[in-house]
Every structure is written in C-alpha cells, then in structure tokens.
C-alpha angles and dihedrals in degrees: 000000000000091000092051091049089050092050093047090049094047093050095049102038095069091062107103099182123169089201093055119111136169129222121205117229116252087242095052096202090066087074089062118084124193113223137169120261094254091058093048090048092047091054090048092050090048089054089050091052091049091050090050095047103034105029101048094232124168107216091219082072093244091131142127087226100073087155089077099046091082091050091049091050092049092048090052090049089050091054091049091049091049090053096045106036138056094182102081130111108212120211137174126207110214115156118183118273131205091252091061091232120133108240128172111225100177140015112213125193117192137173121214121214122169093346092307121115121213122193112234098172135012115183122182122210114254085232097057121102126182091237090062091060131335116255089230086078087063090053090050090049091051091048090052094044092051096038088243092302097122119121110209098172097104092038092054090051090057101038115041092176093069093038089059094042097044106028106028110028098038102043109151 
C-alpha cells in the first residue's frame, strides 16, 4: 500500500498545471488521510528529492529559489521528529483535483493530549499553490477531522502565514 501511494504521488506531483484545481469534499474530513510515520516521511523525502532535482536548489540555502528553503527546513524537521518521537499522529491532506490524480498537498503531524490535537509540523507540498485551493480548506478539514478540538495557539505563534490566512483573512 505504501509503495502504491508513493508511486501515485510521484507520478502526479511533477504535474505543474496552471489549469489544475482542487475541490474540497462536502465532509471536509474526508480529504484527510491517516498514515504511518514512515509513509509521511517517505513523501517528505520525495519532495526533498524533487526540490533538489527539479528546482535547482543548493542545500546550503544559497539559492535563487528561496521559496523552497522553508519547505526543505520543514521536511528536515519532520525527519528529525519521526526519528525522535513516537507520539505523533501523521495525516495527509489530499482533496480531489480536476485531473482525478491523487496528490498530497500537505503533511500534518499532530499530537493528541486529553482529546485536544496540537499541530507539531505542517509541511506544504512544493507543488501546491494557493490558487489551486485555499489553505483555509485544510483548516476546515482539520477542524472537522478533530471535531473542533484542535489547538492552533502554538502553531500560530510559529507560523504567521497560516495565522493570517486562517485566523485573520477568513474570519466568518
């Protein structure tokens, strides 16, 4: 199963397509997939490989593609977390796209304590762009998946981008 997921991901991820778009499921949590830590790490390492090969990045971060340096850093932190911790819950966000190809857009690592989920890592695919699907749909999927028991306080302190996107710009 993991190998098939990897092959599906590898085949679809290389498709930069300006006409591609994603549609969230009516029941948002159906776009979230639970996986083991090896699968999440494998996908992250595959993204790292793709960034290295296809994006001409120098891993010393002397690159014209600064956009990817944050993703590289987050993938490396994910690998460290996988090696050091047995507490994580590993999730993938893969809403349907118009090409009918399964593609992982985000890897999410949470920890659950007393029925409250806390995001430890959130890694976006190097192939995801906001115009494909807004990241607020990921937040709604996580809210649905966790029955609104997700604590984003610490996450927002460390990642202003998502705080702005999820808490400020999309206030209901």
